[in-house]
C-alpha positions as CSV (number, residue, x, y, z in Angstrom):
1,M,-19.0,-11.6,18.4
2,R,-17.3,-8.3,19.3
3,L,-15.6,-6.0,16.8
4,S,-13.3,-3.1,17.8
5,F,-11.4,-0.6,15.7
6,H,-7.7,0.1,16.4
7,G,-6.4,1.8,13.2
8,A,-7.3,3.5,9.9
9,D,-10.3,5.1,11.6
10,R,-11.1,8.4,9.9
11,V,-7.6,8.3,8.4
12,V,-6.2,6.4,5.4
13,T,-3.4,4.4,7.1
14,G,-2.8,2.2,10.1
15,S,-5.4,-0.6,9.4
16,C,-6.0,-2.7,12.5
17,H,-9.2,-4.4,13.7
18,L,-9.9,-6.9,16.4
19,V,-12.6,-9.6,16.4
20,E,-13.4,-11.5,19.6
21,A,-15.5,-14.6,18.8
22,A,-15.8,-18.3,19.6
23,G,-13.3,-17.9,22.5
24,A,-10.6,-16.5,20.2
25,K,-9.1,-13.1,19.5
26,I,-8.4,-12.4,15.9
27,L,-6.6,-9.4,14.7
28,V,-7.1,-8.3,11.1
29,D,-4.1,-6.4,9.9
30,C,-1.6,-4.4,12.0
31,G,-0.5,-1.5,9.8
32,A,1.7,1.5,10.2
33,Y,0.5,5.1,10.1
34,Q,1.9,7.2,7.2
35,G,1.5,10.8,6.3
36,G,3.6,13.3,8.2
37,R,5.6,13.1,11.4
38,A,2.6,13.8,13.8
39,L,0.7,10.8,12.3
40,E,3.7,8.5,12.1
41,E,4.5,9.1,15.8
42,L,1.4,7.2,16.6
43,N,3.3,4.1,15.5
44,A,5.1,3.9,18.9
45,D,1.8,4.2,20.9
46,G,-0.1,1.3,22.4
47,F,-2.4,-0.8,20.4
48,G,-5.5,-0.5,22.5
49,F,-5.4,-4.2,23.3
50,D,-2.9,-6.7,24.8
51,P,-0.7,-8.1,22.0
52,A,0.0,-11.2,24.0
53,A,-3.7,-12.0,24.1
54,I,-4.1,-12.2,20.3
55,D,-4.4,-15.7,19.0
56,I,-4.2,-15.1,15.2
57,L,-3.3,-12.2,13.0
58,I,-5.0,-12.2,9.5
59,L,-2.9,-10.2,7.1
60,T,-5.0,-9.0,4.1
61,H,-2.0,-7.8,2.1
62,A,1.6,-6.7,2.3
63,H,1.4,-2.9,2.1
64,L,3.1,-1.1,5.0
65,D,-0.2,0.5,6.2
66,H,-1.5,-3.0,6.8
67,C,1.5,-4.9,8.1
68,G,4.0,-2.2,9.3
69,R,3.5,-2.6,13.0
70,I,3.7,-6.4,13.1
71,P,7.3,-6.3,14.4
72,L,6.2,-4.0,17.3
73,L,3.2,-6.4,18.0
74,V,5.7,-9.2,18.3
75,K,8.1,-7.1,20.4
76,R,5.3,-6.4,22.8
77,G,4.2,-10.0,23.3
78,F,2.3,-11.4,20.3
79,K,3.0,-15.1,20.1
80,G,0.2,-16.2,17.9
81,E,0.0,-17.3,14.2
82,I,0.0,-15.0,11.2
83,V,-2.2,-16.2,8.4
84,S,-2.0,-14.9,4.8
85,T,-1.7,-15.9,1.2
86,A,1.7,-17.2,0.0
87,A,2.4,-14.1,-2.1
88,T,1.5,-11.8,0.8
89,R,3.9,-13.7,3.0
90,E,6.8,-13.2,0.5
91,L,6.1,-9.6,-0.1
92,A,5.6,-8.8,3.6
93,R,9.2,-10.0,4.3
94,L,10.4,-7.3,1.9
95,V,8.3,-4.6,3.3
96,L,9.1,-5.4,6.9
97,I,12.8,-5.6,6.4
98,D,12.8,-2.2,4.6
99,A,10.6,-0.8,7.4
100,A,12.9,-2.0,10.1
101,H,15.9,-0.4,8.3
102,L,14.0,2.9,8.2
103,Q,13.0,2.6,11.9
104,E,16.6,2.0,12.8
105,E,17.7,5.0,10.8
106,E,15.0,7.2,12.4
107,H,16.2,5.9,15.8
108,R,19.7,7.0,15.1
109,R,18.5,10.4,14.2
110,R,16.5,10.7,17.5
111,V,19.5,9.5,19.5
112,R,21.7,12.3,18.0
113,I,19.0,14.9,18.8
114,A,18.6,13.5,22.4
115,A,22.4,13.6,22.9
116,R,22.6,17.2,21.8
117,R,19.8,18.1,24.2
118,G,21.3,16.1,27.1
119,E,18.2,13.9,27.1
120,P,18.0,10.1,27.8
121,E,18.4,7.9,24.7
122,P,15.0,7.1,23.2
123,E,14.0,3.5,22.5
124,A,13.6,2.3,18.9
125,V,10.1,1.6,17.8
126,Y,11.4,-1.7,16.5
127,T,14.6,-3.1,15.0
128,L,15.7,-5.5,12.3
129,V,15.8,-8.2,14.9
130,D,12.2,-7.6,15.8
131,A,11.3,-7.9,12.1
132,F,13.1,-11.2,11.8
133,N,11.3,-12.4,15.0
134,A,8.0,-11.5,13.3
135,F,8.8,-13.8,10.4
136,D,8.8,-16.7,12.8
137,R,5.1,-16.0,13.5
138,F,4.0,-16.6,9.9
139,G,2.2,-19.9,9.8
140,R,-0.4,-21.2,7.4
141,T,-0.7,-19.8,3.9
142,V,-4.2,-20.0,2.3
143,E,-5.8,-20.3,-1.1
144,Y,-8.6,-18.0,-2.3
145,R,-12.1,-19.4,-1.6
146,A,-10.8,-22.2,0.6
147,P,-12.2,-21.9,4.1
148,I,-9.8,-22.5,7.0
149,T,-10.5,-23.1,10.7
150,L,-9.1,-20.5,13.0
151,A,-10.6,-21.9,16.2
152,P,-13.5,-24.3,17.0
153,G,-16.6,-22.7,15.5
154,L,-14.6,-19.9,13.7
155,T,-13.6,-20.0,10.0
156,A,-12.1,-17.6,7.6
157,T,-12.3,-17.5,3.8
158,F,-10.0,-15.4,1.7
159,H,-11.2,-13.8,-1.5
160,N,-9.1,-12.1,-4.1
161,A,-9.2,-8.3,-3.5
162,G,-7.4,-7.5,-6.8
163,H,-5.4,-4.8,-5.1
164,I,-1.8,-6.1,-5.1
165,L,-0.4,-9.6,-5.6
166,G,-1.8,-11.8,-2.9
167,S,-4.2,-9.3,-1.5
168,A,-7.4,-10.5,0.1
169,S,-10.8,-9.6,1.4
170,V,-11.7,-11.9,4.3
171,R,-15.0,-13.4,5.5
172,L,-15.1,-14.5,9.2
173,E,-17.9,-16.7,10.3
174,A,-18.4,-17.6,13.9
175,E,-20.9,-20.0,15.5
176,E,-21.7,-19.2,19.1
177,N,-24.6,-20.2,21.3
178,G,-26.5,-21.8,18.4
179,A,-26.2,-18.6,16.2
180,T,-24.0,-17.8,13.3
181,R,-22.5,-14.3,12.8
182,T,-20.3,-13.1,9.9
183,I,-18.0,-10.1,9.3
184,V,-16.5,-9.3,5.9
185,F,-13.3,-7.2,5.9
186,S,-12.6,-5.7,2.5
187,G,-8.9,-5.1,2.9
188,D,-8.0,-2.7,0.1
189,I,-10.2,-3.2,-3.0
190,G,-8.5,-3.0,-6.4
191,N,-9.6,-1.8,-9.8
192,P,-11.2,-4.2,-12.2
193,G,-9.9,-4.6,-15.8
194,R,-6.2,-4.2,-15.0
195,P,-3.4,-6.0,-16.8
196,L,-1.6,-7.5,-13.8
197,L,-4.3,-8.6,-11.3
198,A,-7.6,-10.4,-11.5
199,D,-10.8,-8.4,-10.8
200,P,-11.9,-8.2,-7.1
201,D,-13.9,-11.1,-6.0
202,P,-16.3,-9.9,-3.2
203,P,-17.1,-12.4,-0.5
204,P,-20.8,-13.2,0.2
205,G,-22.1,-10.9,2.9
206,G,-23.7,-11.4,6.3
207,D,-24.1,-9.2,9.3
208,V,-21.3,-6.6,9.0
209,V,-18.9,-5.4,6.4
210,V,-15.8,-3.3,7.3
211,M,-14.7,-1.7,4.1
212,E,-12.1,0.8,2.9
213,S,-13.2,4.3,1.5
214,T,-10.0,5.8,0.2
215,Y,-11.6,7.1,-3.0
216,G,-15.1,7.3,-1.7
217,D,-15.6,10.8,-2.9
218,R,-14.4,10.5,-6.5
219,N,-14.0,8.4,-9.6
220,H,-10.8,7.7,-11.4
221,R,-10.0,8.8,-15.0
222,S,-10.4,5.9,-17.4
223,L,-7.3,3.7,-17.9
224,A,-7.2,4.6,-21.6
225,A,-7.2,8.4,-20.8
226,S,-4.6,7.9,-18.0
227,L,-2.3,5.9,-20.3
228,A,-2.6,8.6,-23.1
229,E,-1.7,11.3,-20.5
230,F,1.2,9.2,-19.1
231,Y,2.7,8.6,-22.6
232,A,2.3,12.3,-23.5
233,A,3.9,13.5,-20.3
234,L,6.9,11.2,-20.9
235,N,7.4,12.1,-24.5
236,A,7.1,15.9,-23.9
237,S,9.6,15.9,-21.0
238,L,12.1,13.6,-22.7
239,S,11.8,15.7,-25.9
240,A,12.6,18.8,-23.8
241,G,15.7,17.2,-22.6
242,G,14.7,16.8,-19.0
243,N,14.3,13.9,-16.6
244,V,11.1,12.3,-15.5
245,V,10.7,11.5,-11.8
246,I,8.0,9.0,-10.9
247,P,7.5,8.5,-7.1
248,T,6.6,4.8,-7.1
249,F,5.0,2.4,-4.7
250,A,7.1,-0.7,-4.7
251,L,4.3,-3.2,-4.8
252,E,2.0,-3.3,-7.8
253,R,2.4,0.3,-9.0
254,A,6.1,-0.2,-10.0
255,Q,5.2,-3.4,-11.8
256,E,2.2,-2.0,-13.6
257,L,4.2,1.0,-14.8
258,L,7.0,-1.3,-16.1
259,F,4.3,-3.3,-17.9
260,W,2.9,-0.1,-19.6
261,L,6.4,1.2,-20.5
262,R,7.2,-2.1,-22.3
263,D,3.7,-2.1,-23.9
264,G,4.2,1.5,-25.0
265,V,7.4,0.8,-26.8
266,E,6.0,-2.3,-28.5
267,R,3.1,-0.2,-29.8
268,N,5.4,2.6,-31.0
269,L,3.9,5.0,-28.5
270,L,7.2,5.5,-26.8
271,S,10.8,5.6,-28.1
272,P,12.7,2.2,-28.0
273,A,15.6,4.3,-26.8
274,L,14.2,4.8,-23.3
275,H,16.5,5.0,-20.3
276,V,14.4,3.6,-17.4
277,F,15.9,3.3,-13.9
278,L,14.0,1.3,-11.2
279,D,15.8,2.8,-8.2
280,S,14.3,0.8,-5.4
281,P,15.7,-2.4,-4.1
282,M,12.3,-3.4,-2.7
283,A,10.5,-2.8,-6.0
284,I,13.2,-4.8,-7.8
285,S,12.7,-7.8,-5.5
286,A,8.9,-7.4,-5.6
287,T,9.1,-7.5,-9.4
288,Q,11.0,-10.7,-9.2
289,I,8.4,-12.1,-6.8
290,F,5.6,-11.1,-9.2
291,G,7.3,-13.2,-11.9
292,R,7.0,-16.3,-9.7
293,Y,3.2,-16.1,-9.5
294,P,1.9,-16.2,-13.1
295,A,-1.2,-18.1,-12.0
296,D,-2.2,-15.2,-9.7
297,L,-1.8,-12.6,-12.4
298,A,-4.3,-11.5,-14.9
299,A,-4.1,-12.9,-18.4
300,P,-2.1,-10.2,-20.1
301,A,0.9,-10.4,-17.7
302,G,0.5,-14.1,-16.8
303,D,0.3,-15.2,-20.4
304,L,3.5,-13.4,-21.2
305,I,5.4,-15.1,-18.4
306,R,4.0,-18.5,-19.5
307,R,5.4,-17.8,-23.0
308,G,8.8,-17.1,-21.5
309,R,8.6,-13.3,-21.9
310,D,9.1,-10.6,-19.2
311,P,6.0,-8.4,-18.9
312,F,8.0,-6.0,-16.7
313,G,11.0,-5.5,-19.0
314,P,10.9,-2.4,-21.1
315,P,14.0,-1.9,-23.3
316,G,16.6,0.2,-21.5
317,L,15.5,-0.9,-18.0
318,R,18.2,-0.9,-15.4
319,F,17.8,-2.1,-11.8
320,V,19.5,0.2,-9.3
321,R,20.2,-1.5,-5.9
322,E,23.3,0.1,-4.6
323,T,23.2,3.5,-2.9
324,A,26.2,4.8,-4.8
325,D,24.5,4.0,-8.1
326,S,21.4,5.8,-7.0
327,M,23.4,8.9,-6.1
328,A,25.0,8.8,-9.5
329,L,21.6,9.2,-11.1
330,N,21.5,12.7,-9.8
331,R,24.3,13.7,-12.2
332,L,22.1,12.8,-15.2
333,A,21.3,16.0,-17.0
334,G,18.3,14.6,-18.8
335,G,16.7,11.8,-20.8
336,A,16.1,9.5,-17.8
337,I,12.9,8.0,-16.3
338,L,13.6,7.7,-12.6
339,M,11.2,5.4,-10.8
340,A,11.9,5.4,-7.0
341,G,10.2,5.1,-3.7
342,S,8.5,6.1,-1.7
343,G,5.2,6.8,-3.5
344,M,4.1,9.5,-1.1
345,C,7.7,11.0,-1.0
346,T,7.9,10.5,2.8
347,G,11.5,9.3,2.5
348,G,13.7,7.0,0.4
349,R,15.6,7.7,-2.8
350,V,12.9,9.6,-4.6
351,V,13.3,12.5,-2.2
352,H,16.9,13.0,-3.5
353,H,15.7,12.9,-7.1
354,L,13.1,15.5,-6.4
355,R,15.7,17.7,-4.7
356,H,17.8,17.6,-7.9
357,N,14.9,17.8,-10.5
358,L,12.0,19.8,-9.0
359,G,13.7,23.1,-9.7
360,R,14.2,22.4,-13.4
361,P,11.6,23.7,-15.9
362,D,12.5,20.9,-18.4
363,A,11.9,18.1,-15.9
364,S,8.6,16.5,-15.0
365,V,7.2,14.7,-11.9
366,I,4.5,12.2,-12.5
367,F,2.4,11.1,-9.5
368,V,0.4,7.9,-10.1
369,G,-1.0,7.1,-6.7
370,F,-2.7,8.4,-3.5
371,A,-0.9,11.0,-1.4
372,A,-2.0,11.4,2.2
373,I,-2.4,14.8,3.9
374,G,0.9,15.9,5.4
375,T,3.2,14.2,2.8
376,L,5.6,15.9,0.5
377,A,3.8,14.4,-2.4
378,R,0.5,16.0,-1.3
379,E,2.2,19.4,-1.0
380,I,3.5,19.2,-4.5
381,I,0.2,17.9,-5.9
382,D,-1.7,20.7,-4.1
383,G,0.4,23.3,-5.9
384,A,3.1,24.3,-3.5
385,R,5.5,26.7,-5.2
386,T,8.3,26.0,-2.7
387,V,8.8,22.8,-0.6
388,R,11.4,22.0,2.0
389,I,13.6,18.9,1.3
390,F,16.4,18.1,3.9
391,D,15.6,21.5,5.4
392,E,16.4,23.3,2.2
393,P,13.8,25.4,0.3
394,I,13.3,24.0,-3.3
395,R,11.4,26.0,-5.9
396,V,8.9,23.9,-7.8
397,R,9.6,24.6,-11.5
398,A,9.2,21.1,-13.0
399,K,6.0,20.2,-14.7
400,I,3.7,18.3,-12.3
401,H,1.3,15.6,-13.5
402,T,-1.2,13.8,-11.3
403,I,-2.6,10.7,-13.0
404,N,-5.1,8.9,-10.7
405,G,-6.3,6.3,-13.2
406,F,-3.4,4.0,-12.2
407,S,-4.6,3.8,-8.6
408,A,-4.7,0.3,-7.1
409,H,-7.7,1.4,-5.1
410,A,-11.3,1.1,-6.3
411,D,-13.0,4.5,-7.0
412,Q,-16.4,5.6,-5.7
413,S,-18.4,3.7,-8.3
414,E,-16.4,0.5,-7.9
415,L,-16.7,0.7,-4.1
416,I,-20.5,1.1,-4.3
417,A,-20.7,-1.9,-6.8
418,W,-18.4,-4.0,-4.5
419,R,-20.6,-3.2,-1.5
420,G,-23.7,-4.1,-3.4
421,R,-22.3,-7.5,-4.3
422,V,-21.4,-8.2,-0.7
423,G,-24.8,-7.4,0.7
424,A,-24.2,-7.2,4.4
425,K,-26.7,-5.6,6.8
426,R,-24.4,-3.0,8.3
427,T,-21.4,-1.1,6.9
428,F,-18.4,0.3,8.8
429,L,-16.2,2.6,6.7
430,T,-12.5,2.8,7.5
431,H,-9.3,3.6,5.7
432,G,-10.3,7.0,4.3
433,E,-10.2,10.7,5.0
434,P,-13.4,12.1,6.6
435,P,-14.7,13.9,3.5
436,A,-14.3,10.7,1.4
437,M,-16.0,8.6,4.1
438,A,-18.9,11.0,4.5
439,T,-19.5,11.2,0.7
440,L,-19.4,7.4,0.3
441,A,-21.7,6.9,3.4
442,A,-24.3,9.2,1.8
443,K,-24.1,7.3,-1.5
444,L,-24.4,3.9,0.1
445,G,-27.3,4.8,2.4
446,G,-28.7,2.5,5.0
447,D,-26.9,1.6,8.2
448,V,-23.4,3.1,7.6
449,V,-21.0,4.0,10.5
450,C,-17.7,5.8,10.4
451,P,-16.1,4.5,13.6
452,K,-13.6,6.4,15.7
453,L,-10.4,4.9,17.0
454,G,-11.2,2.6,20.0
455,D,-14.9,2.2,19.1
456,A,-16.3,-1.3,19.7
457,V,-19.6,-3.0,18.7
458,E,-21.4,-6.3,19.3
459,V,-22.3,-8.2,16.2
């Protein structure tokens, strides 16, 4: 069994790993790089392997940094099967359609620049047609804890990762030459004790575990403290007459925040006269998909759906799909909660809302998730007094709140506990910035490796 590393190696995004075993080539995730133009330009590069030689792609979950290069993989020759949970399959369609639209928009921008410079027209990384072609490659959907055969002598078992709806950790087991070898891929590991998703269910270990390390150097604030801060920030800003901008990840984070907004009103912690705008077509569709999987949700949310109630429906919630309606929100003087993507502010509608609200002392911006180095979100979180938005300098006068207790990623203590329950002999840390990886490696002890892009090992 051979394992090689082709993404999210000493960076947080771009997850992609290749396993060669039992005569088959299995790719685990094929994600996009995110976090500034220099990093995102890697998305057009080669994969480090021949896409046409891949037999099966296992998709752990539908976040862009785990599925975003699948259309390019298909464009460059992949004709194998994509295996995932049913919910991941549905959510991945949303993510990849949105990603293809963004790729086409970026391509048009590059074409205009090339025309002005008299240069040849550049090729698009991939298009909407490539995304639709990728959907044809989705095959079997799997249940948690139900082994499936990928090839003779090679099985995969999905376990609930508790990260977003449908997310999985995956255990691969191969029998070759009379010996059995196993690799566990963590995918992204969620936080236990959340209202939407079941707690992570670590697979039993074996020879090797490949695990994420996003928050390997820190622990989150408690959920109770984070909720108290969230409600206080909302009430203070709305009382001051300003708007609240919440850069929102469309999958899981948007739904959890809607859950807590509804819950806050019902417990008289927030005014029932809220004006909440979910300004993200993808988040709107994802919320509707969440509602179709009550059995996959944790008891608080799932029970509400089974009783005919909407766990994601605070009073005053309005879905904003059309671009014209999104633009109209920028004329609101105050009193609005604007939830819009992207969560790292690398593009999308939230950038327009920041442009119109960052300079207002009565406004607030609430960050509720990870922001990679090189993103606009990270600049603001790190205290920039002025940022550039659409090549225009914008003074940061709004109140900035960073509440990391809502993270969908396990923190350091939870990563250590997860790894202890898996119990493999050797650990490879991926999907983290170098300081976080180094800190977690020291805490874990034993045989821990932080691989570089292109590294390969025999298992």
